[in-house]
N, CA, C and O atoms as a printed pandas DataFrame, in Angstrom:
     atom_number atom_name residue_name chain_id  residue_number  x_coord  y_coord  z_coord
0              1         N          UNK        A               1   13.000  -18.125   -1.930
1              2        CA          UNK        A               1   12.213  -16.954   -1.588
2              3         C          UNK        A               1   12.664  -16.447   -0.215
3              4         O          UNK        A               1   12.964  -17.234    0.683
4              5         N          UNK        A               2   12.704  -15.159   -0.075
5              6        CA          UNK        A               2   13.166  -14.570    1.183
6              7         C          UNK        A               2   12.069  -14.600    2.233
7              8         O          UNK        A               2   10.908  -14.885    1.939
8              9         N          UNK        A               3   12.462  -14.302    3.459
9             10        CA          UNK        A               3   11.514  -14.242    4.548
10            11         C          UNK        A               3   10.946  -12.848    4.734
11            12         O          UNK        A               3   10.271  -12.587    5.730
12            13         N          UNK        A               4   11.206  -11.947    3.797
13            14        CA          UNK        A               4   10.724  -10.575    3.892
14            15         C          UNK        A               4    9.217  -10.549    3.683
15            16         O          UNK        A               4    8.695  -11.231    2.802
16            17         N          UNK        A               5    8.515   -9.756    4.499
17            18        CA          UNK        A               5    7.060   -9.709    4.411
18            19         C          UNK        A               5    6.560   -8.263    4.398
19            20         O          UNK        A               5    7.319   -7.323    4.637
20            21         N          UNK        A               6    5.284   -8.114    4.119
21            22        CA          UNK        A               6    4.674   -6.780    4.194
22            23         C          UNK        A               6    4.714   -6.263    5.630
23            24         O          UNK        A               6    4.814   -5.057    5.851
24            25         N          UNK        A               7    4.638   -7.155    6.593
25            26        CA          UNK        A               7    4.760   -6.731    7.999
26            27         C          UNK        A               7    6.146   -6.151    8.267
27            28         O          UNK        A               7    6.284   -5.176    9.006
28            29         N          UNK        A               8    7.168   -6.752    7.665
29            30        CA          UNK        A               8    8.521   -6.207    7.804
30            31         C          UNK        A               8    8.583   -4.806    7.204
31            32         O          UNK        A               8    9.143   -3.889    7.804
32            33         N          UNK        A               9    8.006   -4.649    6.023
33            34        CA          UNK        A               9    8.009   -3.344    5.365
34            35         C          UNK        A               9    7.195   -2.336    6.172
35            36         O          UNK        A               9    7.571   -1.167    6.258
36            37         N          UNK        A              10    6.102   -2.770    6.755
37            38        CA          UNK        A              10    5.283   -1.884    7.582
38            39         C          UNK        A              10    6.119   -1.323    8.741
39            40         O          UNK        A              10    6.020   -0.137    9.057
40            41         N          UNK        A              11    6.929   -2.161    9.367
41            42        CA          UNK        A              11    7.791   -1.707   10.473
42            43         C          UNK        A              11    8.838   -0.710    9.988
43            44         O          UNK        A              11    9.092    0.298   10.648
44            45         N          UNK        A              12    9.440   -0.988    8.847
45            46        CA          UNK        A              12   10.444   -0.082    8.277
46            47         C          UNK        A              12    9.817    1.270    7.962
47            48         O          UNK        A              12   10.395    2.313    8.267
48            49         N          UNK        A              13    8.640    1.252    7.355
49            50        CA          UNK        A              13    7.937    2.496    7.010
50            51         C          UNK        A              13    7.661    3.299    8.277
51            52         O          UNK        A              13    7.901    4.506    8.307
52            53         N          UNK        A              14    7.164    2.649    9.313
53            54        CA          UNK        A              14    6.853    3.343   10.567
54            55         C          UNK        A              14    8.105    3.962   11.182
55            56         O          UNK        A              14    8.081    5.106   11.636
56            57         N          UNK        A              15    9.194    3.202   11.195
57            58        CA          UNK        A              15   10.457    3.709   11.771
58            59         C          UNK        A              15   10.987    4.893   10.983
59            60         O          UNK        A              15   11.313    5.933   11.555
60            61         N          UNK        A              16   11.071    4.739    9.692
61            62        CA          UNK        A              16   11.630    5.819    8.867
62            63         C          UNK        A              16   10.709    7.027    8.825
63            64         O          UNK        A              16   11.170    8.166    8.752
64            65         N          UNK        A              17    9.420    6.778    8.871
65            66        CA          UNK        A              17    8.471    7.880    8.834
66            67         C          UNK        A              17    8.507    8.726   10.087
67            68         O          UNK        A              17    8.344    9.945   10.026
68            69         N          UNK        A              18    8.718    8.089   11.216
69            70        CA          UNK        A              18    8.694    8.830   12.477
70            71         C          UNK        A              18   10.071    9.302   12.918
71            72         O          UNK        A              18   10.178   10.279   13.660
72            73         N          UNK        A              19   11.110    8.636   12.480
73            74        CA          UNK        A              19   12.453    8.972   12.955
74            75         C          UNK        A              19   13.393    9.429   11.851
75            76         O          UNK        A              19   14.496    9.903   12.123
76            77         N          UNK        A              20   12.962    9.287   10.623
77            78        CA          UNK        A              20   13.854    9.579    9.508
78            79         C          UNK        A              20   14.044   11.053    9.247
79            80         O          UNK        A              20   13.275   11.900    9.702
80            81         N          UNK        A              21   15.081   11.327    8.510
81            82        CA          UNK        A              21   15.412   12.687    8.092
82            83         C          UNK        A              21   14.818   12.904    6.705
83            84         O          UNK        A              21   15.178   12.206    5.757
84            85         N          UNK        A              22   13.920   13.860    6.585
85            86        CA          UNK        A              22   13.254   14.072    5.296
86            87         C          UNK        A              22   14.214   14.526    4.201
87            88         O          UNK        A              22   13.862   14.499    3.022
88            89         N          UNK        A              23   15.402   14.936    4.570
89            90        CA          UNK        A              23   16.402   15.303    3.562
90            91         C          UNK        A              23   17.031   14.065    2.931
91            92         O          UNK        A              23   17.523   14.121    1.804
92            93         N          UNK        A              24   17.015   12.941    3.660
93            94        CA          UNK        A              24   17.661   11.739    3.139
94            95         C          UNK        A              24   16.725   10.535    3.042
95            96         O          UNK        A              24   17.120    9.496    2.512
96            97         N          UNK        A              25   15.500   10.651    3.540
97            98        CA          UNK        A              25   14.569    9.525    3.533
98            99         C          UNK        A              25   13.288    9.899    2.794
99           100         O          UNK        A              25   12.592   10.839    3.176
100          101         N          UNK        A              26   12.985    9.156    1.734
101          102        CA          UNK        A              26   11.754    9.386    0.990
102          103         C          UNK        A              26   10.546    9.140    1.892
103          104         O          UNK        A              26    9.558    9.871    1.820
104          105         N          UNK        A              27   10.623    8.127    2.732
105          106        CA          UNK        A              27    9.517    7.828    3.639
106          107         C          UNK        A              27    9.273    8.989    4.593
107          108         O          UNK        A              27    8.129    9.406    4.780
108          109         N          UNK        A              28   10.325    9.510    5.193
109          110        CA          UNK        A              28   10.186   10.649    6.107
110          111         C          UNK        A              28    9.635   11.864    5.363
111          112         O          UNK        A              28    8.836   12.624    5.909
112          113         N          UNK        A              29   10.065   12.039    4.120
113          114        CA          UNK        A              29    9.574   13.164    3.318
114          115         C          UNK        A              29    8.073   13.033    3.072
115          116         O          UNK        A              29    7.343   14.020    3.165
116          117         N          UNK        A              30    7.607   11.823    2.760
117          118        CA          UNK        A              30    6.176   11.608    2.558
118          119         C          UNK        A              30    5.401   11.848    3.854
119          120         O          UNK        A              30    4.336   12.466    3.834
120          121         N          UNK        A              31    5.925   11.367    4.969
121          122        CA          UNK        A              31    5.255   11.581    6.251
122          123         C          UNK        A              31    5.139   13.076    6.550
123          124         O          UNK        A              31    4.085   13.550    6.973
124          125         N          UNK        A              32    6.218   13.807    6.329
125          126        CA          UNK        A              32    6.180   15.237    6.640
126          127         C          UNK        A              32    5.279   16.015    5.676
127          128         O          UNK        A              32    4.719   17.047    6.047
128          129         N          UNK        A              33    5.137   15.520    4.438
129          130        CA          UNK        A              33    4.272   16.172    3.462
130          131         C          UNK        A              33    2.794   15.912    3.761
131          132         O          UNK        A              33    1.930   16.694    3.365
132          133         N          UNK        A              34    2.513   14.825    4.451
133          134        CA          UNK        A              34    1.150   14.538    4.870
134          135         C          UNK        A              34    0.377   13.626    3.938
135          136         O          UNK        A              34    0.867   13.181    2.900
136          137         N          UNK        A              35   -0.851   13.370    4.355
137          138        CA          UNK        A              35   -1.694   12.394    3.665
138          139         C          UNK        A              35   -2.035   12.810    2.237
139          140         O          UNK        A              35   -2.168   11.948    1.369
140          141         N          UNK        A              36   -2.179   14.095    1.974
141          142        CA          UNK        A              36   -2.511   14.521    0.608
142          143         C          UNK        A              36   -1.422   14.100   -0.376
143          144         O          UNK        A              36   -1.716   13.542   -1.433
144          145         N          UNK        A              37   -0.184   14.364   -0.032
145          146        CA          UNK        A              37    0.942   14.009   -0.920
146          147         C          UNK        A              37    1.111   12.495   -1.006
147          148         O          UNK        A              37    1.320   11.950   -2.090
148          149         N          UNK        A              38    1.019   11.820    0.134
149          150        CA          UNK        A              38    1.173   10.358    0.140
150          151         C          UNK        A              38    0.042    9.702   -0.653
151          152         O          UNK        A              38    0.269    8.738   -1.385
152          153         N          UNK        A              39   -1.160   10.221   -0.505
153          154        CA          UNK        A              39   -2.296    9.685   -1.256
154          155         C          UNK        A              39   -2.148    9.896   -2.747
155          156         O          UNK        A              39   -2.494    9.021   -3.541
156          157         N          UNK        A              40   -1.637   11.048   -3.130
157          158        CA          UNK        A              40   -1.392   11.328   -4.547
158          159         C          UNK        A              40   -0.372   10.347   -5.114
159          160         O          UNK        A              40   -0.548    9.835   -6.220
160          161         N          UNK        A              41    0.685   10.086   -4.365
161          162        CA          UNK        A              41    1.707    9.128   -4.817
162          163         C          UNK        A              41    1.109    7.733   -4.943
163          164         O          UNK        A              41    1.418    7.008   -5.888
164          165         N          UNK        A              42    0.257    7.354   -3.999
165          166        CA          UNK        A              42   -0.392    6.042   -4.063
166          167         C          UNK        A              42   -1.221    5.935   -5.343
167          168         O          UNK        A              42   -1.168    4.918   -6.034
168          169         N          UNK        A              43   -1.980    6.974   -5.657
169          170        CA          UNK        A              43   -2.771    6.980   -6.882
170          171         C          UNK        A              43   -1.913    6.880   -8.130
171          172         O          UNK        A              43   -2.244    6.147   -9.062
172          173         N          UNK        A              44   -0.812    7.615   -8.149
173          174        CA          UNK        A              44    0.101    7.559   -9.297
174          175         C          UNK        A              44    0.653    6.148   -9.479
175          176         O          UNK        A              44    0.727    5.640  -10.597
176          177         N          UNK        A              45    1.035    5.527   -8.379
177          178        CA          UNK        A              45    1.597    4.176   -8.467
178          179         C          UNK        A              45    0.545    3.162   -8.897
179          180         O          UNK        A              45    0.860    2.201   -9.599
180          181         N          UNK        A              46   -0.706    3.369   -8.482
181          182        CA          UNK        A              46   -1.780    2.468   -8.912
182          183         C          UNK        A              46   -1.954    2.540  -10.428
183          184         O          UNK        A              46   -2.086    1.514  -11.095
184          185         N          UNK        A              47   -1.953    3.751  -10.959
185          186        CA          UNK        A              47   -2.091    3.928  -12.409
186          187         C          UNK        A              47   -0.902    3.293  -13.134
187          188         O          UNK        A              47   -1.089    2.598  -14.133
188          189         N          UNK        A              48    0.304    3.521  -12.646
189          190        CA          UNK        A              48    1.492    2.946  -13.285
190          191         C          UNK        A              48    1.470    1.415  -13.234
191          192         O          UNK        A              48    1.946    0.754  -14.157
192          193         N          UNK        A              49    0.917    0.855  -12.156
193          194        CA          UNK        A              49    0.805   -0.595  -12.036
194          195         C          UNK        A              49   -0.168   -1.143  -13.073
195          196         O          UNK        A              49    0.107   -2.159  -13.711
196          197         N          UNK        A              50   -1.284   -0.484  -13.239
197          198        CA          UNK        A              50   -2.280   -0.905  -14.228
198          199         C          UNK        A              50   -1.697   -0.815  -15.634
199          200         O          UNK        A              50   -1.884   -1.728  -16.438
200          201         N          UNK        A              51   -1.006    0.252  -15.935
201          202        CA          UNK        A              51   -0.405    0.416  -17.267
202          203         C          UNK        A              51    0.581   -0.715  -17.551
203          204         O          UNK        A              51    0.584   -1.284  -18.643
204          205         N          UNK        A              52    1.409   -1.035  -16.572
205          206        CA          UNK        A              52    2.367   -2.133  -16.755
206          207         C          UNK        A              52    1.647   -3.459  -16.993
207          208         O          UNK        A              52    2.073   -4.265  -17.820
208          209         N          UNK        A              53    0.553   -3.678  -16.263
209          210        CA          UNK        A              53   -0.207   -4.922  -16.442
210          211         C          UNK        A              53   -0.831   -4.993  -17.825
211          212         O          UNK        A              53   -0.768   -6.027  -18.489
212          213         N          UNK        A              54   -1.430   -3.897  -18.257
213          214        CA          UNK        A              54   -2.081   -3.867  -19.570
214          215         C          UNK        A              54   -1.064   -4.066  -20.687
215          216         O          UNK        A              54   -1.360   -4.716  -21.689
216          217         N          UNK        A              55    0.116   -3.517  -20.520
217          218        CA          UNK        A              55    1.175   -3.673  -21.530
218          219         C          UNK        A              55    1.782   -5.070  -21.522
219          220         O          UNK        A              55    2.472   -5.459  -22.465
220          221         N          UNK        A              56    1.525   -5.819  -20.462
221          222        CA          UNK        A              56    2.099   -7.161  -20.360
222          223         C          UNK        A              56    3.576   -7.152  -20.030
223          224         O          UNK        A              56    4.287   -8.117  -20.310
224          225         N          UNK        A              57    4.039   -6.066  -19.437
225          226        CA          UNK        A              57    5.453   -5.925  -19.084
226          227         C          UNK        A              57    5.659   -6.467  -17.675
227          228         O          UNK        A              57    5.455   -5.758  -16.690
228          229         N          UNK        A              58    6.062   -7.723  -17.591
229          230        CA          UNK        A              58    6.179   -8.408  -16.302
230          231         C          UNK        A              58    7.153   -7.718  -15.363
231          232         O          UNK        A              58    6.830   -7.501  -14.195
232          233         N          UNK        A              59    8.330   -7.371  -15.845
233          234        CA          UNK        A              59    9.338   -6.732  -14.993
234          235         C          UNK        A              59    8.829   -5.400  -14.453
235          236         O          UNK        A              59    9.017   -5.083  -13.278
236          237         N          UNK        A              60    8.188   -4.630  -15.314
237          238        CA          UNK        A              60    7.652   -3.339  -14.885
238          239         C          UNK        A              60    6.485   -3.538  -13.923
239          240         O          UNK        A              60    6.318   -2.761  -12.983
240          241         N          UNK        A              61    5.685   -4.564  -14.148
241          242        CA          UNK        A              61    4.575   -4.858  -13.248
242          243         C          UNK        A              61    5.087   -5.213  -11.851
243          244         O          UNK        A              61    4.515   -4.781  -10.850
244          245         N          UNK        A              62    6.141   -5.982  -11.786
245          246        CA          UNK        A              62    6.743   -6.316  -10.487
246          247         C          UNK        A              62    7.246   -5.047   -9.805
247          248         O          UNK        A              62    6.977   -4.828   -8.624
248          249         N          UNK        A              63    7.967   -4.221  -10.535
249          250        CA          UNK        A              63    8.523   -2.990   -9.975
250          251         C          UNK        A              63    7.431   -2.031   -9.510
251          252         O          UNK        A              63    7.500   -1.494   -8.404
252          253         N          UNK        A              64    6.432   -1.819  -10.350
253          254        CA          UNK        A              64    5.352   -0.894   -9.999
254          255         C          UNK        A              64    4.495   -1.446   -8.867
255          256         O          UNK        A              64    3.989   -0.683   -8.045
256          257         N          UNK        A              65    4.330   -2.747   -8.818
257          258        CA          UNK        A              65    3.576   -3.354   -7.713
258          259         C          UNK        A              65    4.293   -3.141   -6.387
259          260         O          UNK        A              65    3.654   -2.888   -5.365
260          261         N          UNK        A              66    5.618   -3.242   -6.401
261          262        CA          UNK        A              66    6.389   -2.963   -5.190
262          263         C          UNK        A              66    6.196   -1.512   -4.763
263          264         O          UNK        A              66    6.009   -1.230   -3.579
264          265         N          UNK        A              67    6.241   -0.590   -5.726
265          266        CA          UNK        A              67    6.002    0.824   -5.415
266          267         C          UNK        A              67    4.603    1.023   -4.838
267          268         O          UNK        A              67    4.418    1.763   -3.872
268          269         N          UNK        A              68    3.624    0.353   -5.441
269          270        CA          UNK        A              68    2.238    0.480   -4.998
270          271         C          UNK        A              68    2.066   -0.014   -3.563
271          272         O          UNK        A              68    1.444    0.661   -2.742
272          273         N          UNK        A              69    2.611   -1.181   -3.264
273          274        CA          UNK        A              69    2.491   -1.717   -1.908
274          275         C          UNK        A              69    3.192   -0.821   -0.890
275          276         O          UNK        A              69    2.667   -0.580    0.197
276          277         N          UNK        A              70    4.369   -0.333   -1.244
277          278        CA          UNK        A              70    5.097    0.574   -0.354
278          279         C          UNK        A              70    4.266    1.826   -0.064
279          280         O          UNK        A              70    4.093    2.205    1.094
280          281         N          UNK        A              71    3.756    2.463   -1.113
281          282        CA          UNK        A              71    2.996    3.695   -0.915
282          283         C          UNK        A              71    1.681    3.435   -0.176
283          284         O          UNK        A              71    1.217    4.294    0.575
284          285         N          UNK        A              72    1.078    2.263   -0.381
285          286        CA          UNK        A              72   -0.114    1.908    0.398
286          287         C          UNK        A              72    0.236    1.836    1.883
287          288         O          UNK        A              72   -0.511    2.342    2.721
288          289         N          UNK        A              73    1.359    1.214    2.209
289          290        CA          UNK        A              73    1.764    1.120    3.613
290          291         C          UNK        A              73    2.067    2.493    4.203
291          292         O          UNK        A              73    1.806    2.728    5.383
292          293         N          UNK        A              74    2.608    3.391    3.407
293          294        CA          UNK        A              74    2.842    4.760    3.881
294          295         C          UNK        A              74    1.505    5.438    4.194
295          296         O          UNK        A              74    1.354    6.058    5.246
296          297         N          UNK        A              75    0.546    5.319    3.289
297          298        CA          UNK        A              75   -0.767    5.936    3.497
298          299         C          UNK        A              75   -1.444    5.334    4.732
299          300         O          UNK        A              75   -2.028    6.059    5.538
300          301         N          UNK        A              76   -1.366    4.033    4.874
301          302        CA          UNK        A              76   -1.953    3.392    6.054
302          303         C          UNK        A              76   -1.292    3.899    7.333
303          304         O          UNK        A              76   -1.978    4.205    8.309
304          305         N          UNK        A              77    0.035    3.988    7.332
305          306        CA          UNK        A              77    0.759    4.440    8.526
306          307         C          UNK        A              77    0.395    5.882    8.879
307          308         O          UNK        A              77    0.131    6.190   10.041
308          309         N          UNK        A              78    0.382    6.751    7.895
309          310        CA          UNK        A              78    0.026    8.151    8.155
310          311         C          UNK        A              78   -1.397    8.239    8.702
311          312         O          UNK        A              78   -1.697    9.091    9.539
312          313         N          UNK        A              79   -2.264    7.357    8.226
313          314        CA          UNK        A              79   -3.669    7.356    8.640
314          315         C          UNK        A              79   -3.908    6.619    9.953
315          316         O          UNK        A              79   -5.023    6.619   10.475
316          317         N          UNK        A              80   -2.860    5.990   10.488
317          318        CA          UNK        A              80   -3.007    5.259   11.740
318          319         C          UNK        A              80   -3.748    3.940   11.606
319          320         O          UNK        A              80   -4.356    3.462   12.564
320          321         N          UNK        A              81   -3.697    3.352   10.421
321          322        CA          UNK        A              81   -4.368    2.078   10.175
322          323         C          UNK        A              81   -3.308    0.985   10.054
323          324         O          UNK        A              81   -2.514    1.001    9.114
324          325         N          UNK        A              82   -3.285    0.045   10.983
325          326        CA          UNK        A              82   -2.296   -1.026   10.885
326          327         C          UNK        A              82   -2.630   -2.016    9.765
327          328         O          UNK        A              82   -3.799   -2.254    9.460
328          329         N          UNK        A              83   -1.611   -2.575    9.174
329          330        CA          UNK        A              83   -1.784   -3.580    8.134
330          331         C          UNK        A              83   -2.647   -4.732    8.643
331          332         O          UNK        A              83   -3.405   -5.320    7.872
332          333         N          UNK        A              84   -2.543   -5.056    9.912
333          334        CA          UNK        A              84   -3.334   -6.156   10.471
334          335         C          UNK        A              84   -4.836   -5.903   10.316
335          336         O          UNK        A              84   -5.600   -6.854   10.151
336          337         N          UNK        A              85   -5.270   -4.652   10.366
337          338        CA          UNK        A              85   -6.688   -4.344   10.154
338          339         C          UNK        A              85   -7.109   -4.668    8.722
339          340         O          UNK        A              85   -8.199   -5.192    8.493
340          341         N          UNK        A              86   -6.247   -4.357    7.769
341          342        CA          UNK        A              86   -6.541   -4.641    6.362
342          343         C          UNK        A              86   -6.566   -6.147    6.137
343          344         O          UNK        A              86   -7.447   -6.661    5.448
344          345         N          UNK        A              87   -5.601   -6.854    6.718
345          346        CA          UNK        A              87   -5.560   -8.308    6.570
346          347         C          UNK        A              87   -6.771   -8.967    7.215
347          348         O          UNK        A              87   -7.306   -9.941    6.684
348          349         N          UNK        A              88   -7.207   -8.441    8.360
349          350        CA          UNK        A              88   -8.406   -8.977    9.016
350          351         C          UNK        A              88   -9.636   -8.773    8.139
351          352         O          UNK        A              88  -10.504   -9.644    8.068
352          353         N          UNK        A              89   -9.712   -7.619    7.470
353          354        CA          UNK        A              89  -10.835   -7.363    6.563
354          355         C          UNK        A              89  -10.792   -8.314    5.375
355          356         O          UNK        A              89  -11.829   -8.824    4.953
356          357         N          UNK        A              90   -9.611   -8.555    4.838
357          358        CA          UNK        A              90   -9.489   -9.512    3.736
358          359         C          UNK        A              90   -9.884  -10.911    4.191
359          360         O          UNK        A              90  -10.563  -11.634    3.460
360          361         N          UNK        A              91   -9.471  -11.292    5.376
361          362        CA          UNK        A              91   -9.839  -12.606    5.911
362          363         C          UNK        A              91  -11.355  -12.715    6.066
363          364         O          UNK        A              91  -11.947  -13.742    5.732
364          365         N          UNK        A              92  -11.977  -11.652    6.575
365          366        CA          UNK        A              92  -13.426  -11.646    6.746
366          367         C          UNK        A              92  -14.119  -11.818    5.392
367          368         O          UNK        A              92  -15.100  -12.552    5.276
368          369         N          UNK        A              93  -13.602  -11.142    4.387
369          370        CA          UNK        A              93  -14.225  -11.196    3.062
370          371         C          UNK        A              93  -14.082  -12.559    2.412
371          372         O          UNK        A              93  -14.937  -12.953    1.618
372          373         N          UNK        A              94  -13.035  -13.280    2.725
373          374        CA          UNK        A              94  -12.836  -14.585    2.087
374          375         C          UNK        A              94  -13.733  -15.665    2.678
375          376         O          UNK        A              94  -13.728  -16.802    2.207
376          377         N          UNK        A              95  -14.497  -15.321    3.700
377          378        CA          UNK        A              95  -15.409  -16.286    4.302
378          379         C          UNK        A              95  -16.617  -16.558    3.404
379          380         O          UNK        A              95  -17.365  -17.505    3.647
380          381         N          UNK        A              96  -16.814  -15.736    2.371
381          382        CA          UNK        A              96  -17.906  -15.958    1.424
382          383         C          UNK        A              96  -17.413  -15.640    0.019
383          384         O          UNK        A              96  -16.306  -15.134   -0.166
384          385         N          UNK        A              97  -18.240  -15.940   -0.950
385          386        CA          UNK        A              97  -17.818  -15.730   -2.339
386          387         C          UNK        A              97  -17.622  -14.245   -2.612
387          388         O          UNK        A              97  -18.238  -13.397   -1.967
388          389         N          UNK        A              98  -16.775  -13.949   -3.554
389          390        CA          UNK        A              98  -16.525  -12.564   -3.939
390          391         C          UNK        A              98  -17.766  -11.875   -4.469
391          392         O          UNK        A              98  -17.956  -10.680   -4.241
392          393         N          UNK        A              99  -18.612  -12.608   -5.173
393          394        CA          UNK        A              99  -19.840  -12.031   -5.718
394          395         C          UNK        A              99  -20.771  -11.635   -4.568
395          396         O          UNK        A              99  -21.336  -10.542   -4.577
396          397         N          UNK        A             100  -20.930  -12.516   -3.584
397          398        CA          UNK        A             100  -21.802  -12.217   -2.435
398          399         C          UNK        A             100  -21.221  -11.071   -1.611
399          400         O          UNK        A             100  -21.958  -10.202   -1.145
400          401         N          UNK        A             101  -19.909  -11.068   -1.434
401          402        CA          UNK        A             101  -19.270  -10.013   -0.643
402          403         C          UNK        A             101  -19.469   -8.668   -1.324
403          404         O          UNK        A             101  -19.827   -7.692   -0.666
404          405         N          UNK        A             102  -19.246   -8.602   -2.625
405          406        CA          UNK        A             102  -19.404   -7.343   -3.355
406          407         C          UNK        A             102  -20.853   -6.878   -3.312
407          408         O          UNK        A             102  -21.107   -5.682   -3.168
408          409         N          UNK        A             103  -21.790   -7.780   -3.431
409          410        CA          UNK        A             103  -23.208   -7.434   -3.379
410          411         C          UNK        A             103  -23.560   -6.847   -2.021
411          412         O          UNK        A             103  -24.403   -5.954   -1.932
412          413         N          UNK        A             104  -22.927   -7.336   -0.966
413          414        CA          UNK        A             104  -23.225   -6.832    0.371
414          415         C          UNK        A             104  -22.747   -5.392    0.535
415          416         O          UNK        A             104  -23.280   -4.660    1.369
416          417         N          UNK        A             105  -21.756   -4.976   -0.242
417          418        CA          UNK        A             105  -21.233   -3.618   -0.159
418          419         C          UNK        A             105  -21.975   -2.659   -1.091
419          420         O          UNK        A             105  -21.845   -1.443   -0.945
420          421         N          UNK        A             106  -22.741   -3.175   -2.033
421          422        CA          UNK        A             106  -23.397   -2.330   -3.029
422          423         C          UNK        A             106  -24.337   -1.321   -2.386
423          424         O          UNK        A             106  -24.446   -0.191   -2.862
424          425         N          UNK        A             107  -25.008   -1.706   -1.327
425          426        CA          UNK        A             107  -25.929   -0.789   -0.674
426          427         C          UNK        A             107  -25.277    0.093    0.353
427          428         O          UNK        A             107  -25.905    1.020    0.863
428          429         N          UNK        A             108  -24.028   -0.178    0.667
429          430        CA          UNK        A             108  -23.324    0.594    1.705
430          431         C          UNK        A             108  -22.840    1.913    1.180
431          432         O          UNK        A             108  -22.229    2.685    1.918
């Protein structure tokens, strides 16, 4: 297994988004198009990921999951939300059962 991480991808997304040429970089193109376009792409990738999972197509699920994670990081970067904030929230949620955590959000 490689040492590549979501943190590595987060750095690449930030660099390409802020310094890339939108004519040659998909990331730069998404950044320049703004949150509406990036959010739409994230939604499309989420649907494609679910379809691959339901079909039981492992290779497609891996590919679509990579697309989904990439587009999530783009949306987070455009929104100014670091991945560390999301990971901290996940860590906080794992301190109790998923049922209790979900119940705590029901009234929110």
